[in-house]
C-alpha positions in Angstrom: -100.6 -68.0 -39.1 -100.1 -64.3 -38.5 -103.3 -62.3 -38.5 -103.2 -59.0 -40.6 -104.0 -56.9 -37.5 -100.7 -57.9 -35.9 -98.5 -56.9 -38.8 -98.7 -53.1 -38.5 -97.5 -52.9 -34.9 -94.7 -55.4 -35.5 -93.6 -53.4 -38.6 -93.6 -50.1 -36.7 -91.5 -51.6 -33.9 -88.9 -52.7 -36.4 -88.9 -49.3 -38.1 -88.4 -47.5 -34.8 -85.4 -49.7 -34.1 -84.0 -49.2 -37.6 -84.1 -45.4 -37.5 -82.7 -44.8 -34.0 -79.0 -43.8 -34.5 -76.6 -44.5 -31.7 -73.8 -42.1 -32.4 -73.3 -38.6 -33.8 -70.9 -37.3 -36.4 -71.6 -40.3 -38.8 -74.5 -41.4 -40.8 -77.0 -42.7 -38.3 -78.3 -46.2 -38.1 -81.1 -46.9 -40.5 -79.4 -49.0 -43.1 -82.5 -51.3 -43.4 -83.9 -51.1 -47.0 -87.3 -50.1 -45.6 -86.0 -46.8 -44.3 -86.0 -44.0 -46.9 -83.5 -41.7 -45.1 -80.6 -41.6 -42.7 -79.7 -38.7 -40.3 -76.4 -37.2 -39.2 -75.8 -34.6 -36.5 -73.6 -31.8 -38.1 -73.7 -29.2 -35.3 -74.6 -28.8 -31.6 -74.5 -25.4 -29.9 -75.4 -24.3 -26.4 -76.1 -20.8 -25.1 -77.3 -19.2 -21.9 -79.3 -16.1 -21.0 -81.9 -16.5 -18.2 -82.6 -19.9 -19.7 -80.4 -22.5 -21.3 -80.6 -23.3 -25.0 -79.4 -26.3 -27.1 -79.5 -26.0 -30.9 -79.1 -29.2 -33.0 -78.6 -29.3 -36.8 -79.6 -32.6 -38.4 -78.6 -33.6 -42.0 -81.2 -35.9 -43.7 -79.9 -38.1 -46.6 -82.4 -39.4 -49.2 -81.7 -43.1 -49.8 -84.5 -43.9 -52.2 -84.9 -43.2 -56.0 -87.7 -40.7 -55.6 -88.2 -37.3 -54.1 -88.7 -37.5 -50.3 -90.9 -35.1 -48.4 -90.5 -35.1 -44.6 -92.0 -33.2 -41.6 -91.5 -33.5 -37.9 -94.4 -34.5 -35.7 -95.7 -31.8 -33.4 -94.5 -32.0 -29.7 -92.2 -34.9 -30.5 -88.8 -33.3 -30.4 -87.2 -33.5 -27.0 -83.6 -33.2 -25.6 -82.5 -34.8 -22.3 -79.2 -33.9 -20.7 -77.0 -36.3 -18.6 -78.5 -34.8 -15.4 -82.0 -35.7 -16.5 -83.2 -32.2 -17.4 -85.8 -32.1 -20.2 -85.4 -29.5 -22.9 -88.5 -28.7 -25.0 -88.8 -27.3 -28.5 -88.4 -23.5 -28.4 -90.6 -23.0 -31.5 -87.5 -22.3 -33.5 -87.3 -24.9 -36.3 -85.4 -24.0 -39.5 -85.7 -25.9 -42.8 -88.3 -28.5 -41.9 -92.1 -28.2 -41.7 -94.5 -29.5 -39.1 -97.1 -32.2 -39.3 -100.0 -32.0 -36.9 -103.5 -33.6 -36.7 -104.9 -30.6 -38.6 -102.2 -29.7 -41.1 -99.2 -30.8 -43.1 -96.2 -28.6 -44.2 -94.5 -30.3 -47.2 -91.7 -27.7 -47.7 -88.9 -30.1 -46.7 -88.3 -32.1 -49.9 -85.1 -34.0 -50.8 -84.2 -35.1 -54.3 -83.0 -38.7 -54.8 -79.4 -39.1 -53.5 -79.3 -35.6 -52.1 -79.2 -34.2 -48.5 -80.8 -31.3 -46.7 -80.4 -29.8 -43.2 -82.9 -28.9 -40.5 -82.2 -27.1 -37.3 -84.0 -27.5 -34.0 -83.6 -25.3 -30.9 -84.6 -26.5 -27.5 -84.9 -24.5 -24.2 -84.8 -25.4 -20.5 -85.7 -22.9 -17.7 -83.5 -23.8 -14.7 -84.6 -23.4 -11.1 -81.2 -23.5 -9.3 -80.5 -26.9 -10.8 -77.3 -28.1 -12.4 -77.4 -28.8 -16.1 -75.6 -31.6 -18.0 -73.0 -31.3 -20.7 -74.1 -34.3 -22.9 -77.4 -34.5 -24.7 -79.8 -37.0 -26.3 -82.1 -35.9 -29.0 -85.3 -37.7 -29.9 -88.0 -36.7 -32.4 -90.6 -38.3 -34.7 -90.5 -37.7 -38.5 -93.2 -38.5 -41.0 -93.0 -39.0 -44.7 -95.6 -37.1 -46.7 -96.9 -38.6 -50.0 -98.3 -36.1 -52.6 -101.9 -36.8 -53.7 -102.1 -34.0 -56.4 -103.7 -30.6 -56.1 -101.2 -29.6 -53.4 -102.6 -32.2 -51.0 -100.5 -34.8 -49.1 -101.2 -37.8 -46.9 -99.0 -39.1 -44.1 -97.1 -42.3 -44.9 -94.6 -43.9 -42.5 -93.5 -42.4 -39.2 -90.0 -42.8 -38.0 -88.3 -42.1 -34.6 -84.9 -40.5 -34.8 -82.5 -40.6 -31.8 -79.0 -39.3 -31.4 -77.1 -39.6 -28.1 -73.7 -38.5 -26.8 -74.1 -35.0 -28.2 -72.1 -32.1 -26.8 -68.9 -31.8 -24.8 -67.0 -34.9 -23.6 -68.2 -36.3 -20.4 -66.3 -34.8 -17.4 -66.5 -36.3 -13.9 -68.1 -34.1 -11.3 -65.2 -34.1 -8.8 -67.2 -32.0 -6.3 -70.1 -34.5 -6.3 -67.7 -37.4 -6.0 -66.0 -35.8 -3.0 -69.4 -35.2 -1.4 -70.4 -38.8 -2.0 -67.2 -40.1 -0.6 -66.5 -38.5 2.8 -62.9 -37.5 3.3 -60.9 -38.8 6.2 -60.2 -35.1 7.1 -63.5 -33.2 7.6 -63.8 -29.8 6.0 -62.8 -27.0 8.4 -64.6 -23.6 8.4 -62.6 -20.6 7.1 -61.3 -18.2 9.8 -61.7 -14.5 9.6 -59.7 -12.0 11.6 -60.8 -8.3 12.0 -57.7 -6.3 11.2 -59.4 -2.9 11.5 -62.7 -1.4 12.5 -63.6 2.1 11.2 -66.6 4.1 12.0 -67.9 7.1 10.0 -71.0 9.2 9.4 -72.4 10.9 6.3 -75.8 11.8 4.8 -77.9 10.5 7.6 -76.1 7.1 8.0 -73.7 5.7 10.5 -71.2 3.3 8.8 -69.0 0.6 10.5 -66.4 -0.9 8.2 -64.6 -4.1 9.0 -61.3 -5.0 7.3 -61.2 -8.8 7.4 -58.4 -11.3 6.6 -60.0 -14.6 5.6 -57.9 -17.8 5.8 -58.4 -21.3 4.4 -57.2 -23.7 7.1 -57.8 -26.8 4.9 -55.3 -28.8 2.9 -57.2 -28.2 -0.4 -58.4 -24.9 -2.1 -61.7 -23.2 -1.1 -63.9 -21.0 -3.2 -66.2 -18.8 -1.1 -68.8 -16.1 -1.6 -70.8 -13.8 0.6 -74.4 -14.9 1.2 -76.7 -12.1 0.1 -78.3 -10.2 3.0 -76.6 -12.2 5.6 -74.6 -9.3 7.1 -76.4 -7.9 10.2 -75.2 -6.2 13.3 -76.4 -4.5 16.5 -74.7 -1.9 18.7 -75.1 -1.8 22.5 -78.2 0.5 22.1 -80.1 -2.1 20.1 -79.7 -0.3 16.7 -79.8 -2.8 13.8 -77.1 -2.5 11.1 -77.2 -4.2 7.6 -74.9 -4.7 4.7 -75.7 -3.6 1.1 -74.8 -6.3 -1.3 -73.7 -3.9 -4.1 -71.6 -1.4 -2.1 -71.0 -3.0 1.3 -68.9 -6.0 0.2 -65.5 -5.6 -1.4 -63.0 -8.2 -2.4 -65.5 -11.1 -2.0 -68.1 -12.2 -4.6 -71.8 -12.3 -3.6 -74.2 -15.3 -4.0 -77.8 -14.1 -4.7 -80.4 -16.9 -5.1 -79.2 -19.1 -7.9 -76.4 -16.7 -9.0 -73.0 -17.4 -7.5 -69.7 -15.4 -8.0 -66.7 -17.8 -7.7 -64.0 -15.2 -8.0 -62.8 -15.5 -4.4 -60.4 -18.5 -4.4 -58.1 -19.4 -1.5 -55.3 -21.9 -1.9 -54.6 -24.3 1.0 -53.5 -22.3 4.0 -53.7 -19.0 2.1 -55.3 -15.7 3.3 -57.0 -12.8 1.5 -58.4 -9.5 2.6 -62.0 -8.3 2.2 -64.0 -5.3 3.4 -67.5 -5.6 4.9 -69.4 -2.4 5.7 -72.4 -2.2 7.9 -74.7 0.8 7.9 -77.5 2.3 10.1 -80.0 5.0 9.1 -79.9 7.8 11.6 -83.0 9.9 12.5 -83.3 12.9 14.8 -84.1 10.7 17.8 -81.5 8.0 17.1 -78.9 7.5 19.8 -76.0 5.6 18.2 -73.8 3.3 20.2 -70.0 2.8 20.0 -69.6 -1.0 20.1 -70.9 -3.4 17.4 -71.7 -7.1 17.4 -71.7 -8.2 13.8 -72.2 -11.4 11.8 -72.2 -12.6 8.2 -72.2 -15.9 6.3 -70.0 -17.2 3.5 -70.9 -20.1 1.2 -68.5 -22.7 -0.1 -68.7 -23.2 -3.9 -67.6 -26.0 -6.2 -66.9 -24.9 -9.8 -68.0 -27.5 -12.3 -67.5 -28.0 -16.1 -69.6 -25.7 -18.3 -69.2 -22.7 -16.0 -71.5 -24.2 -13.4 -71.4 -23.9 -9.7 -72.5 -26.4 -7.1 -73.2 -24.9 -3.7 -71.6 -26.5 -0.7 -71.6 -25.7 3.1 -72.5 -22.4 4.5 -70.3 -20.9 7.3 -71.5 -18.2 9.7 -68.9 -15.7 11.0 -69.6 -13.8 14.2 -67.7 -10.9 15.7 -68.3 -9.3 19.1 -67.2 -6.2 20.9 -66.1 -4.1 17.9 -65.5 -0.6 19.1 -66.1 2.0 16.4 -66.6 5.3 18.2 -64.4 8.4 17.9 -62.5 7.3 21.0 -61.8 3.9 19.4 -60.5 5.7 16.3 -58.0 7.6 18.4 -56.9 4.8 20.7 -57.0 1.8 18.3 -59.2 -1.3 18.2 -58.5 -4.8 19.6 -58.6 -7.4 16.9 -61.6 -9.8 17.0 -61.6 -13.2 15.3 -64.3 -15.4 13.9 -63.9 -19.2 14.1 -60.5 -18.9 15.6 -58.7 -17.9 18.9 -58.0 -14.2 19.0 -54.3 -13.7 18.1 -53.7 -10.0 18.1 -52.5 -8.2 15.0 -52.6 -10.2 11.7 -49.0 -11.4 11.1 -47.4 -10.7 7.7 -47.1 -13.6 5.3 -43.8 -15.6 5.4 -42.8 -14.4 1.9 -43.8 -10.7 2.4 -43.5 -9.0 -1.0 -43.5 -5.6 0.8 -40.3 -6.7 2.7 -41.4 -4.9 5.8 -42.1 -1.5 4.2 -44.6 0.3 6.4 -46.5 2.2 3.7 -46.7 -0.9 1.5 -49.8 -3.2 1.2 -49.6 -6.7 -0.3 -52.8 -7.6 -2.2 -52.4 -11.0 -3.8 -50.8 -10.6 -7.3 -49.6 -7.0 -6.6 -48.3 -4.6 -4.0 -49.5 -1.1 -3.5 -47.2 1.4 -1.9 -47.9 5.0 -0.8 -45.4 7.3 -2.5 -46.9 10.6 -1.4 -50.0 11.9 0.5 -51.2 15.5 -0.1 -53.9 17.2 1.8 -55.5 20.4 0.5 -58.4 22.3 2.0 -60.6 25.2 1.2 -63.9 26.5 2.5 -65.8 23.8 0.6 -63.8 20.6 0.8 -61.0 18.7 2.4 -59.1 16.6 -0.2 -56.7 13.8 0.5 -54.7 12.7 -2.6 -52.8 9.4 -2.5 -50.0 8.7 -5.0 -49.9 4.9 -5.1 -47.2 2.7 -6.8 -48.6 -0.7 -8.0 -46.1 -3.5 -8.7 -46.8 -6.8 -10.3 -45.3 -9.5 -8.1 -46.3 -12.5 -10.3 -44.6 -14.2 -13.2 -47.5 -13.4 -15.6 -48.8 -10.1 -17.1 -51.3 -8.4 -14.9 -54.2 -6.1 -16.0 -56.0 -4.1 -13.3 -58.7 -1.4 -13.0 -60.1 0.7 -10.2 -63.5 -0.6 -9.0 -65.9 2.4 -9.2 -67.5 3.3 -5.9 -65.1 1.1 -3.9 -63.0 3.8 -2.2 -64.0 5.0 1.3 -61.9 7.1 3.6 -62.3 8.2 7.2 -60.4 10.6 9.4 -59.9 10.5 13.2 -63.1 12.6 13.6 -65.3 10.0 11.9 -65.8 12.1 8.8 -66.5 10.0 5.7 -64.6 10.6 2.5 -65.6 9.4 -1.0 -63.8 9.2 -4.4 -65.5 10.3 -7.6 -64.4 8.4 -10.7 -62.9 11.5 -12.3 -60.6 11.9 -9.3 -58.8 8.6 -10.2 -55.9 9.2 -12.5 -53.3 6.9 -14.1 -55.4 3.7 -13.9 -58.6 2.9 -15.7 -62.0 2.6 -14.0 -64.4 -0.4 -14.1 -68.0 0.6 -13.8 -71.0 -1.7 -14.2 -70.5 -3.7 -17.4 -67.6 -1.6 -18.7 -64.0 -2.1 -18.0 -60.9 0.0 -18.9 -58.0 -2.4 -19.4 -55.3 0.2 -20.0 -53.4 -0.4 -16.8 -51.1 -3.3 -17.7 -48.1 -4.6 -15.9 -45.5 -7.0 -17.1 -43.9 -9.3 -14.5 -42.0 -7.1 -12.0 -43.2 -3.9 -13.6 -44.6 -1.0 -11.5 -46.8 2.0 -12.4 -48.2 4.9 -10.4 -51.8 6.1 -10.0 -53.4 8.9 -7.9 -56.7 8.5 -5.9 -58.1 11.6 -4.4 -60.6 11.4 -1.5 -62.9 14.3 -0.8 -65.0 15.5 2.2 -67.5 18.3 1.8 -67.0 20.9 4.6 -69.8 22.7 6.3 -69.7 25.5 8.9 -69.7 23.1 11.8 -67.3 20.5 10.3 -64.3 19.6 12.4 -61.7 17.9 10.1 -59.3 15.3 11.4 -55.6 15.0 10.7 -55.1 11.2 10.4 -56.8 9.1 7.7 -57.8 5.5 7.0 -58.4 4.6 3.4 -59.6 1.6 1.4 -60.1 1.0 -2.3 -60.5 -2.0 -4.6 -58.6 -3.0 -7.7 -60.1 -5.6 -10.0 -58.1 -8.0 -12.1 -59.0 -8.2 -15.8 -58.4 -10.8 -18.5 -58.4 -9.6 -22.1 -59.8 -12.2 -24.5 -60.3 -12.5 -28.3 -62.4 -9.9 -30.1 -61.4 -7.1 -27.8 -63.5 -8.4 -24.9 -62.7 -8.3 -21.2 -63.4 -10.9 -18.5 -63.5 -9.6 -14.9 -61.6 -11.6 -12.4 -61.1 -11.3 -8.7 -61.3 -8.1 -6.6 -58.4 -7.2 -4.3 -58.8 -4.8 -1.4 -56.1 -2.3 -0.5 -56.1 -0.8 3.0 -53.9 2.0 4.4 -54.0 2.9 8.1 -52.7 6.0 9.9 -52.3 8.0 6.7 -50.7 11.4 7.3 -49.6 14.1 4.8 -46.2 13.8 3.2 -45.9 17.5 2.7 -46.9 20.3 5.1 -47.8 19.4 8.6 -51.4 18.9 9.6 -51.1 21.8 12.1 -50.0 24.1 9.4 -52.9 23.0 7.1 -55.4 23.4 9.9 -54.2 27.0 10.6 -54.6 27.8 6.9 -58.1 26.5 7.0 -59.0 28.7 10.0 -57.5 31.7 8.3 -59.8 31.0 5.3 -62.8 30.6 7.5 -62.1 33.9 9.3 -61.8 35.7 6.0 -65.1 34.1 4.7 -67.0 35.1 7.8 -65.5 38.6 8.4 -68.1 41.3 8.3 -67.6 44.1 5.8 
């Protein structure tokens, strides 16, 4: 004989089993006659800001021949993803009321044979964890029975579950590779210093390294610069640092849990980047002429859902980098990190520049100097480059000039900058805006001008040979007139001299102007 006290728990257990659906997109389980409704998932949406949100819309079908009033139980809705992360209700529930120990909200009423939707939004605050792509929803729903006079009492309580929600499951190839060690261990990327340039301006000493990073592995690598890892010291003990926003060009930066995976190297491929170290100079500062520098790059594994899993971190160290005025005139020896020094960086086997000396190959395009014009007055020295950019890929290419990326120096260590308005013929990318007007079909070429400027003071001695660098960013137009930013590509030109009048003639003209300006009446 079954005692009455044991009937209620047994019945609730059966009810919980009956209302727990196992699949989405169809009417959920709950065909038992005792269950007054079924549920169906009609929409699942995810979004990301600083947190991650999952919105689930449930359709409730009334299976009984009477009006059905339902409310969700407070604190019961939960979403778990396939990495075990727990999403809690965001307070945003649309359509269905709440039942709590102190109140009932009977606004969600369904007529016999009809259906009604309710939407639940869940939130998860990540702390550098990976999130899943499949979700399981669980919540408790109570039926409310009217008592008259606007009052209700709680009747049965039902647990609703839906699993397998969201995108199809995708294997984490990076995690599998980490779990199963490869027969060939991962080799550290190599970095050769192709150029060292020193310059001064506004109370700062700058040392710019043009690096060629190579992937020695048989599989692709995705790398980023580790924020605040770039430090250096000269022979006088001065400490140099790298600014994340302006000191790293061509290579994405990883800051805390934010990673930029735009720097991708195919097996055996190379790509150029620029790292610039800076030192604040005071009246008593004695600056050296040789720098020892280091930085770190981090391996990244892109995963489904625009996620990134962090891999190994590789330190790169360079010693004996001469950057003084004497080094600028005599040339620098090439230093190498994680490899045996090998002299000048050899051109690639399939050189798209075909040996042209004023041409620079930068991944999907080449940039070739067509003309260099130097103009001077009593206030500024201007170096204008006419650059021809050619698409060397089989796909359309959209590029823009990265604002603030251009730096030039002369053989007197003067530092030149480029204002955005002095870039003509190609759009400028600045902050969150991108001008995508510079488009190249396969094999097409277009010209742009970039003008470097140095402010001249009474004691300024201007050089005659220039070293320049700037960055072009690849863009990808998408639907709705939007633009996605891709990788950055550094363009370096060494030993730049005027194409027009000789440097000596221009220097004489500057001296004549200075004499006229200082001549006493």
